[in-house]
C-alpha positions in Angstrom: 1.6 -46.6 -81.4 4.5 -47.8 -83.6 6.7 -50.5 -82.0 9.8 -48.6 -82.3 8.5 -45.6 -80.4 7.4 -47.9 -77.7 11.0 -49.4 -77.6 12.5 -45.7 -77.4 10.2 -44.8 -74.4 11.2 -48.0 -72.7 14.8 -47.4 -73.0 14.8 -44.1 -71.8 12.7 -45.2 -69.0 15.2 -47.9 -67.9 18.2 -45.2 -68.3 16.2 -43.0 -66.1 15.8 -46.0 -63.4 19.5 -46.9 -63.8 20.8 -43.3 -63.4 18.5 -42.7 -60.2 21.3 -44.3 -58.2 23.7 -41.7 -56.8 26.3 -40.2 -59.1 30.0 -40.5 -58.5 31.4 -37.3 -57.1 34.9 -36.2 -56.0 37.1 -38.9 -54.8 34.8 -41.8 -55.9 32.2 -41.1 -53.1 28.6 -41.5 -53.5 26.2 -38.7 -52.7 22.8 -37.7 -53.8 24.0 -34.1 -53.8 25.7 -35.0 -56.9 22.8 -36.4 -58.7 21.8 -33.9 -61.4 19.0 -33.7 -63.9 19.0 -31.8 -67.2 16.8 -29.0 -68.0 14.2 -29.0 -70.8 14.8 -29.9 -74.4 15.1 -28.2 -77.7 15.6 -30.2 -80.9 18.8 -29.4 -82.9 17.3 -30.7 -86.3 14.1 -32.0 -87.1 13.3 -35.0 -89.2 9.6 -34.7 -89.4 8.6 -33.5 -92.8 6.4 -30.5 -93.4 6.2 -29.7 -89.8 6.4 -26.2 -88.3 9.5 -24.5 -87.4 8.5 -23.8 -83.9 8.1 -27.3 -82.5 10.4 -27.0 -79.4 9.8 -27.7 -75.7 12.2 -24.8 -74.7 11.0 -21.2 -74.2 13.1 -19.5 -76.8 13.3 -16.1 -78.3 15.1 -15.4 -81.7 16.1 -11.9 -82.5 17.2 -11.5 -86.3 20.0 -9.4 -87.2 17.8 -7.4 -89.7 15.5 -6.0 -87.1 18.4 -4.6 -85.2 19.8 -2.4 -87.9 19.2 1.4 -88.3 19.8 2.1 -84.5 22.6 2.9 -82.2 22.5 0.1 -79.9 24.6 -2.8 -78.1 24.2 -6.5 -77.6 23.4 -5.9 -73.9 20.9 -3.2 -74.8 18.8 -5.4 -77.2 18.8 -8.4 -74.8 17.5 -6.2 -72.0 14.4 -5.5 -74.1 13.5 -9.3 -74.1 11.2 -10.9 -71.7 12.8 -12.9 -68.9 16.1 -11.0 -69.3 18.0 -8.2 -67.4 21.3 -6.5 -67.8 23.7 -5.3 -65.2 26.0 -2.6 -66.6 29.2 -1.5 -64.9 29.2 2.0 -66.0 28.4 3.8 -69.5 29.2 3.0 -73.2 31.6 0.2 -73.6 31.7 -0.8 -70.0 31.3 -4.4 -68.8 27.8 -5.7 -69.2 26.5 -9.0 -67.8 23.3 -10.9 -68.4 20.7 -12.4 -65.8 17.9 -14.7 -67.0 15.0 -15.5 -64.7 17.0 -14.2 -61.6 20.0 -16.0 -62.3 23.5 -14.7 -61.9 25.7 -13.7 -64.9 27.9 -16.6 -64.3 24.8 -19.0 -64.6 24.1 -17.9 -68.1 26.2 -19.4 -70.8 27.0 -17.0 -73.7 28.0 -18.5 -77.1 29.6 -16.8 -80.1 29.2 -18.9 -83.1 29.2 -22.1 -80.9 32.2 -21.1 -79.0 31.6 -20.8 -75.2 32.6 -17.2 -74.1 32.3 -18.1 -70.4 35.5 -19.7 -69.8 37.0 -21.2 -66.7 38.6 -18.1 -66.0 34.9 -16.7 -65.1 33.9 -13.2 -64.6 30.9 -13.8 -67.1 30.7 -13.1 -70.7 31.3 -9.4 -71.6 28.3 -8.4 -73.8 29.6 -5.0 -74.3 32.5 -6.4 -76.5 30.3 -7.9 -79.3 29.5 -5.5 -82.2 25.9 -5.5 -83.2 26.8 -5.0 -86.8 28.2 -8.3 -87.3 25.3 -10.5 -85.8 23.1 -12.5 -87.9 20.7 -13.4 -85.0 20.6 -13.8 -81.5 19.1 -17.1 -80.0 17.9 -17.0 -76.3 16.9 -20.2 -74.2 15.4 -19.3 -71.0 15.9 -21.9 -68.5 16.7 -24.9 -70.9 18.7 -25.6 -73.8 19.5 -28.4 -76.3 22.5 -30.7 -75.6 24.0 -29.4 -78.9 26.0 -26.9 -76.8 27.6 -29.3 -74.6 26.8 -27.5 -71.4 23.6 -26.3 -69.7 23.3 -22.9 -68.2 21.4 -22.7 -64.8 19.7 -19.6 -66.1 19.8 -20.4 -70.0 21.8 -19.9 -72.8 22.3 -16.9 -75.1 23.8 -18.1 -78.6 25.0 -15.1 -80.9 25.5 -16.1 -84.5 27.6 -13.8 -86.7 26.8 -13.1 -90.3 27.6 -16.1 -92.6 30.1 -15.9 -95.4 27.5 -16.1 -98.2 25.4 -14.0 -100.3 22.9 -16.6 -101.1 20.0 -15.2 -99.0 20.8 -11.6 -99.4 17.9 -9.9 -101.0 19.8 -6.8 -101.9 22.7 -8.5 -103.7 20.7 -8.5 -107.1 22.9 -11.6 -108.3 26.1 -9.9 -107.3 29.1 -11.9 -106.4 30.3 -9.4 -103.8 28.9 -6.6 -101.5 30.4 -4.1 -99.1 28.3 -3.0 -96.3 29.1 0.2 -94.1 27.8 1.9 -91.0 29.0 5.2 -89.6 27.7 6.4 -86.4 28.3 9.4 -83.9 26.8 10.7 -80.7 27.1 12.2 -77.2 30.3 11.9 -75.2 32.4 12.0 -78.5 31.3 8.4 -79.3 32.0 7.0 -82.8 31.7 3.9 -84.4 32.9 2.3 -87.9 31.4 -0.8 -89.2 32.3 -2.3 -92.6 31.5 -5.9 -93.8 32.7 -7.3 -97.1 31.2 -10.4 -98.5 32.0 -12.3 -101.7 32.4 -15.4 -103.6 35.5 -16.6 -104.9 36.3 -18.6 -108.0 34.3 -19.3 -111.1 31.8 -21.7 -109.8 31.5 -19.4 -106.6 31.6 -22.5 -104.1 34.1 -20.5 -101.8 32.8 -17.5 -100.0 34.6 -14.9 -98.0 33.3 -12.5 -95.2 35.5 -9.8 -93.6 33.9 -7.6 -90.9 35.7 -4.8 -89.1 34.5 -2.9 -86.2 36.1 0.2 -84.6 34.8 2.3 -81.9 35.5 4.7 -79.2 34.0 7.1 -76.6 35.2 9.6 -74.0 32.2 8.4 -71.9 32.4 11.5 -69.8 28.6 11.8 -68.9 27.4 13.6 -66.0 25.9 11.8 -62.9 24.5 12.3 -59.4 27.6 12.0 -56.9 26.2 11.4 -53.5 29.6 11.5 -51.9 29.1 8.1 -50.4 26.3 9.2 -47.9 23.2 7.9 -49.4 20.9 9.1 -46.7 22.3 12.6 -46.7 21.2 14.5 -49.8 22.7 17.9 -48.7 26.2 17.0 -50.3 25.0 15.6 -53.5 26.2 17.2 -56.8 26.4 16.6 -60.5 29.7 15.7 -61.7 31.4 14.3 -64.9 32.5 10.8 -65.3 36.2 10.3 -65.1 38.7 7.8 -66.5 35.9 6.1 -68.4 37.2 6.3 -72.0 37.4 3.3 -74.3 38.7 2.2 -77.5 38.0 -1.2 -79.3 38.8 -3.1 -82.4 37.0 -6.1 -83.8 38.0 -8.1 -86.8 36.1 -11.1 -88.1 37.0 -13.3 -91.0 35.0 -16.1 -92.2 35.9 -18.6 -95.2 33.6 -21.3 -96.3 33.5 -23.8 -99.2 30.5 -26.1 -100.2 31.2 -29.6 -101.3 27.9 -30.9 -103.0 24.7 -29.9 -101.8 24.9 -30.7 -98.2 28.8 -30.6 -97.1 30.3 -27.4 -96.1 33.7 -26.8 -94.7 34.4 -23.4 -92.8 37.2 -21.5 -91.2 36.5 -18.4 -88.8 38.9 -16.1 -87.1 37.9 -13.3 -84.6 40.2 -10.8 -83.1 39.5 -8.4 -80.2 41.5 -5.5 -78.9 40.3 -3.2 -76.2 41.8 -0.4 -74.1 39.7 1.4 -71.4 39.8 3.3 -68.3 38.3 1.9 -65.0 36.4 4.8 -63.3 35.2 2.9 -60.2 32.2 3.3 -58.2 30.2 6.6 -58.4 31.6 8.3 -55.5 35.2 6.7 -55.5 36.3 7.8 -59.1 39.9 6.7 -60.3 42.1 8.8 -62.1 44.6 6.1 -63.7 43.3 2.7 -63.4 43.0 0.7 -66.8 41.8 -2.4 -68.2 43.0 -3.8 -71.5 42.2 -7.0 -73.3 43.3 -8.8 -76.3 41.7 -12.0 -77.6 42.0 -14.3 -80.7 39.3 -17.0 -81.4 39.6 -19.8 -84.4 37.3 -22.3 -85.5 37.3 -25.0 -88.1 33.9 -26.5 -88.7 32.4 -29.2 -91.0 28.8 -29.9 -91.6 27.5 -32.5 -93.8 25.4 -35.5 -94.4 27.5 -38.5 -93.6 25.2 -41.2 -95.2 23.5 -41.0 -98.6 20.7 -43.4 -97.5 19.2 -42.9 -94.1 20.9 -39.5 -93.5 23.2 -39.1 -90.5 23.8 -35.3 -90.0 27.1 -34.4 -88.6 28.6 -31.2 -87.2 32.2 -31.1 -86.2 34.0 -28.1 -84.8 37.6 -27.7 -83.5 38.0 -24.4 -81.6 40.9 -22.5 -80.0 40.9 -19.2 -78.1 43.4 -17.1 -76.2 42.9 -14.0 -74.3 45.1 -11.5 -72.3 43.6 -9.4 -69.6 45.8 -6.6 -68.0 44.5 -4.7 -64.9 46.5 -1.9 -63.6 45.8 0.1 -60.6 49.3 1.0 -59.0 47.7 3.8 -57.0 45.0 1.4 -55.3 42.2 3.6 -56.6 39.9 0.8 -57.2 40.4 -2.2 -54.8 41.7 -2.5 -51.3 45.5 -2.6 -52.5 47.9 -1.6 -55.4 47.5 -4.0 -58.4 49.3 -4.6 -61.7 48.0 -8.0 -63.0 47.9 -9.6 -66.4 45.8 -12.8 -66.6 46.2 -15.1 -69.6 43.7 -17.7 -70.6 43.6 -20.2 -73.4 41.0 -23.0 -74.4 40.9 -25.7 -77.0 37.9 -27.7 -77.9 36.6 -30.5 -79.9 32.9 -31.0 -80.4 31.1 -33.5 -82.5 27.3 -33.3 -82.9 25.2 -36.1 -84.9 21.5 -36.1 -85.3 19.7 -39.0 -87.1 16.0 -39.1 -88.1 14.3 -42.2 -87.4 10.8 -42.7 -89.5 8.5 -39.9 -89.5 8.2 -39.5 -85.9 11.7 -39.3 -84.0 15.0 -37.5 -84.0 18.0 -38.9 -82.1 20.9 -36.3 -81.3 24.2 -37.2 -79.8 27.1 -35.2 -78.5 30.9 -35.9 -77.8 32.9 -32.9 -76.3 36.2 -32.3 -74.9 37.3 -28.9 -73.6 40.6 -27.9 -71.9 41.4 -24.5 -70.3 44.2 -23.0 -68.7 44.6 -19.9 -66.5 47.9 -18.2 -66.0 47.9 -15.2 -63.6 50.7 -12.8 -63.3 51.4 -10.1 -60.8 54.0 -7.6 -61.5 54.0 -6.6 -57.8 54.7 -10.0 -56.4 58.1 -11.9 -56.4 56.4 -15.3 -56.0 53.9 -16.1 -58.7 51.1 -18.5 -59.0 51.2 -21.5 -60.9 49.1 -22.4 -64.0 45.5 -23.7 -63.1 44.0 -26.3 -65.6 40.5 -27.4 -66.1 39.5 -30.4 -68.4 35.8 -31.2 -69.3 34.6 -34.3 -71.1 30.8 -34.1 -72.1 28.7 -37.0 -73.4 25.2 -36.3 -74.3 22.2 -38.0 -75.6 19.0 -36.5 -76.7 15.6 -37.8 -78.4 12.5 -36.2 -79.3 9.6 -38.5 -80.0 6.1 -37.3 -81.9 3.1 -39.1 -80.4 -0.8 -39.1 -80.9 -0.3 -37.7 -84.7 2.2 -35.3 -83.7 0.1 -33.6 -81.2 2.6 -34.5 -78.3 6.2 -34.2 -78.4 8.5 -35.7 -75.7 12.1 -34.5 -75.5 14.2 -36.5 -73.0 17.9 -36.2 -72.5 21.1 -37.2 -70.5 24.5 -35.4 -70.2 27.5 -36.6 -68.6 30.2 -34.4 -67.6 33.6 -35.4 -66.2 35.5 -32.1 -64.9 39.2 -32.5 -63.8 40.6 -29.4 -62.1 44.4 -29.0 -61.3 45.0 -26.0 -59.4 48.7 -25.7 -58.5 50.6 -23.8 -56.0 49.3 -20.8 -54.1 46.5 -18.2 -55.1 47.2 -14.6 -54.1 44.5 -12.3 -53.3 45.7 -8.8 -53.0 49.1 -10.2 -51.8 47.6 -12.5 -49.1 48.7 -16.2 -50.0 45.8 -18.6 -49.8 46.4 -22.3 -50.5 44.1 -23.9 -53.2 43.4 -27.7 -53.8 46.0 -29.3 -56.1 43.8 -31.8 -57.7 39.7 -31.9 -57.8 37.4 -33.9 -59.7 33.5 -33.7 -60.2 31.4 -36.1 -62.3 27.9 -35.2 -63.0 24.9 -36.9 -64.9 22.3 -34.5 -65.7 18.7 -35.6 -66.7 15.9 -33.5 -68.1 12.7 -33.9 -70.0 10.7 -31.4 -72.0 7.0 -31.6 -73.4 5.5 -29.7 -76.0 1.6 -30.2 -76.7 -0.1 -28.7 -79.8 -3.5 -28.0 -78.4 -4.6 -26.2 -81.6 -2.9 -25.1 -84.7 -1.9 -21.7 -83.3 -1.8 -22.6 -79.6 1.0 -24.9 -77.9 1.9 -25.6 -74.2 5.4 -26.2 -73.3 6.8 -27.6 -70.2 10.3 -28.4 -68.8 11.9 -30.0 -65.6 15.3 -30.7 -64.8 18.2 -30.7 -62.3 21.6 -29.0 -62.9 24.9 -28.1 -61.6 27.8 -25.5 -62.1 31.2 -25.6 -60.8 32.8 -22.2 -59.8 35.2 -20.8 -62.4 38.6 -19.6 -61.9 37.6 -16.0 -61.5 35.0 -16.9 -58.6 37.8 -19.0 -57.0 40.9 -17.0 -57.4 39.8 -13.7 -59.0 41.3 -10.4 -57.9 40.5 -7.3 -60.0 39.9 -4.2 -58.5 36.7 -4.4 -56.2 36.1 -8.2 -56.7 37.9 -11.0 -54.9 37.7 -14.6 -55.2 37.1 -17.5 -52.7 38.9 -20.8 -53.0 36.5 -22.4 -50.6 33.5 -22.1 -52.9 31.2 -25.3 -53.4 29.5 -26.6 -56.5 25.9 -25.0 -57.3 23.1 -27.5 -57.8 19.3 -26.9 -58.1 15.9 -27.6 -59.7 14.3 -25.8 -62.6 10.7 -26.0 -63.6 8.7 -24.0 -66.2 5.5 -24.2 -68.1 3.7 -21.8 -70.4 1.7 -21.3 -73.4 2.5 -19.9 -76.9 -0.1 -18.5 -79.4 1.1 -17.6 -83.0 -1.2 -16.6 -85.9 -0.6 -14.9 -89.1 -3.6 -13.7 -91.3 -4.8 -11.1 -93.8 -6.6 -8.2 -92.9 -6.0 -5.7 -90.0 -4.2 -8.1 -87.8 -1.3 -9.4 -90.0 0.6 -11.1 -87.2 -0.2 -11.8 -83.6 2.5 -13.6 -81.3 1.6 -14.2 -77.6 3.5 -16.0 -74.8 2.9 -16.6 -71.2 5.2 -18.6 -69.1 5.6 -19.6 -65.2 8.9 -20.4 -63.8 10.4 -21.9 -60.5 14.0 -22.3 -59.9 15.7 -23.5 -56.7 19.5 -23.3 -56.3 21.6 -24.7 -53.4 25.0 -23.3 -52.7 24.3 -20.3 -55.1 27.4 -18.3 -55.7 27.1 -14.5 -55.8 29.6 -11.7 -55.6 28.5 -10.1 -52.4 29.4 -6.4 -51.5 31.6 -6.5 -48.5 32.2 -2.7 -48.4 31.5 0.3 -50.6 34.5 -0.6 -52.6 34.9 -4.4 -52.7 32.6 -7.7 -53.2 33.7 -11.2 -52.7 32.5 -14.4 -54.0 30.4 -16.4 -51.7 27.9 -19.5 -51.4 24.9 -17.8 -50.0 23.1 -21.1 -49.4 19.7 -21.9 -50.9 18.1 -19.3 -53.3 14.5 -19.5 -54.9 13.2 -17.6 -57.9 9.5 -17.8 -58.9 8.1 -15.6 -61.7 6.1 -15.1 -64.7 6.6 -13.8 -68.3 4.3 -12.2 -70.5 5.2 -11.1 -74.0 3.4 -10.1 -77.1 3.8 -8.9 -80.7 1.2 -7.6 -83.1 1.5 -6.3 -86.6 -1.6 -3.9 -87.5 -1.9 -3.4 -91.4 1.3 -2.8 -93.2 2.5 0.3 -91.3 2.2 -0.4 -87.4 4.1 -2.9 -85.2 3.7 -3.2 -81.4 5.5 -5.4 -78.9 5.7 -5.3 -75.3 6.7 -7.7 -72.6 6.6 -8.1 -68.8 8.6 -10.2 -66.3 7.6 -10.4 -62.5 10.1 -12.4 -60.5 11.0 -12.9 -56.7 14.6 -14.1 -56.3 14.7 -14.7 -52.6 17.6 -15.8 -50.3 16.7 -19.0 -48.5 19.9 -19.2 -46.5 19.8 -19.9 -42.6 21.4 -16.6 -41.8 18.5 -14.5 -40.0 19.5 -11.1 -41.4 19.4 -12.4 -44.9 16.6 -15.0 -44.9 13.7 -13.8 -47.0 15.6 -11.0 -48.6 15.5 -10.1 -52.4 18.8 -11.1 -53.9 21.1 -8.2 -55.0 20.3 -7.0 -58.7 17.3 -8.7 -59.3 14.4 -6.5 -59.9 11.0 -7.7 -58.9 9.2 -5.9 -61.9 10.5 -5.2 -65.5 8.5 -3.8 -68.4 9.4 -3.0 -71.8 7.3 -1.9 -74.9 7.9 -0.4 -78.5 5.7 1.1 -81.0 6.8 1.6 -84.7 5.4 3.2 -87.6 7.1 2.2 -90.9 6.9 2.2 -94.7 9.2 1.9 -97.6 10.7 5.2 -96.9 11.5 5.2 -93.2 10.2 4.3 -89.8 9.3 6.3 -86.5 9.6 4.5 -83.1 9.3 5.0 -79.4 10.5 2.6 -76.7 9.6 2.5 -73.0 11.7 0.6 -70.4 10.9 0.2 -66.7 13.0 -1.5 -64.1 11.5 -1.5 -60.6 13.9 -0.5 -57.7 16.1 -3.4 -56.6 18.6 -3.9 -54.0 22.5 -3.7 -54.0 23.2 -5.5 -51.0 22.2 -8.7 -49.1 20.1 -7.2 -46.3 18.3 -4.8 -48.7 19.4 -1.7 -47.1 20.9 0.0 -50.0 18.4 0.6 -52.9 18.8 1.3 -56.7 16.0 3.6 -57.7 13.4 2.6 -60.3 14.3 3.5 -63.9 12.0 4.8 -66.5 13.7 5.1 -69.8 12.3 6.6 -73.0 14.0 6.2 -76.2 12.7 8.1 -79.5 14.0 7.5 -82.9 13.4 7.7 -86.8 15.1 6.5 -90.0 14.8 7.7 -93.6 15.8 5.5 -96.5 17.3 7.0 -99.6 16.2 5.8 -103.3 19.9 4.3 -103.4 21.0 1.8 -100.6 21.5 4.0 -97.8 19.7 4.8 -94.6 19.9 7.9 -92.3 18.9 7.4 -88.5 18.6 9.6 -85.6 18.0 8.2 -82.0 17.5 10.0 -78.5 18.1 7.7 -75.7 16.9 8.4 -72.0 14.6 11.2 -73.2 13.8 12.3 -69.8 17.5 12.5 -68.7 16.9 9.9 -65.8 19.9 9.9 -63.6 20.1 6.2 -62.6 22.9 3.8 -61.2 23.2 -0.1 -61.8 24.9 -2.9 -60.0 27.0 -2.0 -57.0 26.2 1.7 -57.6 27.7 2.3 -61.0 26.2 5.2 -62.7 24.6 5.2 -66.2 24.5 7.9 -68.8 21.6 10.4 -69.0 20.1 11.7 -72.3 22.1 11.1 -75.2 21.8 11.6 -79.0 23.2 9.4 -82.0 23.2 9.5 -85.7 23.7 6.6 -88.0 24.5 6.4 -91.7 24.5 3.1 -93.2 24.4 1.5 -96.7 25.6 -1.1 -99.2 28.0 -0.9 -102.2 
């Protein structure tokens, strides 16, 4: 073993021993409750020459944007087809969609869009329904652990959505052109329509400056039929089929990117993203509203630099400056959704500076560092109140160190890491929940030192073993603390979540000639324990409130496989088994399954394809799950069959037809929100 490698291992061992003393929490007190470890490791940039791409300790899935074309879908629908993931949808097309990974809550999963955190301190989870699939280059999914490059670790994991780059360098269809216009027109059931256009081009004689403009418009009446039980679940005599009311939506997405290259390795980029949505809020299945509405307008801007700072002994740098602002207006003056009349407008803004640096050392090690500062402000305004709540602020400073060390002729990779977070909260004035004043703390600080380690063992060229262990934390966001939007209420007395995450799994990947062209198999076991887990718990048929339920434990297994047979058939399937159990001391809830966490989930797809088109069939199964803490109210099991085909013309266009929910299964999701039945969609797309 080389001397430097031994020195690196000893250094991290010393750090681990020093940080095993209690971390300082709020008010400078010492407590073992504040001692947090980091989850497993994934390397950001590898220094080892000629190594395989997939040398990561994390359990990671990458969905390429090209594989998502020729279909009518959303980000949430695509993610629901991935092993270990489930999606909770609050209604039909365009309605709020939240993600769960390995039994986590949606708040515990961090969603990034081009490196920008979409889960702000304002909370409410990241709305996946508002990200156009047509603008996506790839989706990276980290189940249970993630690299420090993001600056924060999600308890359940991280979803990183990368939009298309402002470059034509990798476009196989450009034929050397300096510009290209891609279009996509979609129409279908419930008077649903989408228009997606993307322009990509190079500017200047040398073509070092590139430009991308993406525009997405969509709307839907969303007036699908569903089974209304009139609020009497155990009395089927009054059930009837009705149409969804006040569920229409419209949205506009604009994405612009400008990038310029300096030399071979340096690049400067400027991104801007605009979102505007208007939608009705239909409410729960049996309690439909007539006029409630929720509108959102958001702006995001990013300036980034990537480059090699040192010509000899490269030091790779990534610098990003980000700013976002969002206005959310909820109007329910008739009190159709929540427990009182409401007319609220919440304004949030976030500014962030992040520096990532990675340096290869020899041929066996990569060292990564992170420095990040983030500030967020939350300014609620209630038009029905004479006294308004003051602005709340949160500042977060994150410092991270991560290493990856190759041992035993690159058969074993160790990935230890440290992440220090200093969170400063300033909640000023009184917070009003449905007109009831509740005091909030004026100043609150949390300091956490997270630790984690990941292992990757190359058992043979196609077979590898991955294992991760770490402790984590999550401070409640503003929405969980002070939220008041329709049927969801905040709780200023919430405590910080803390827990332990462990996983281990095998990954087999092989490419060959002959009948079996590609074979990719994965199997993983995970065990998560969370103390003081925060959940939105249904308090009545019309409202839910954020609460610390005590301890929660999730144990599960993941199986996934993909196979390509010959040159015309692809098969893929995945299965997730998990038991997310309430371990609190409340007798009526202890041992019960957490709401919205199905024990079984299965997804599979078969596709016949050629150069002229494709035919596919997809089946998705979700076992019955519970909507309440005591497991009395049940959401029925789902069996969803989707069928579709596409035809490619001799020119650069493709026509596709898709039938969703072929058996017209009438189902409901979280808190009893009904989902659409059978639906038809047609897509025409191409390039000019």
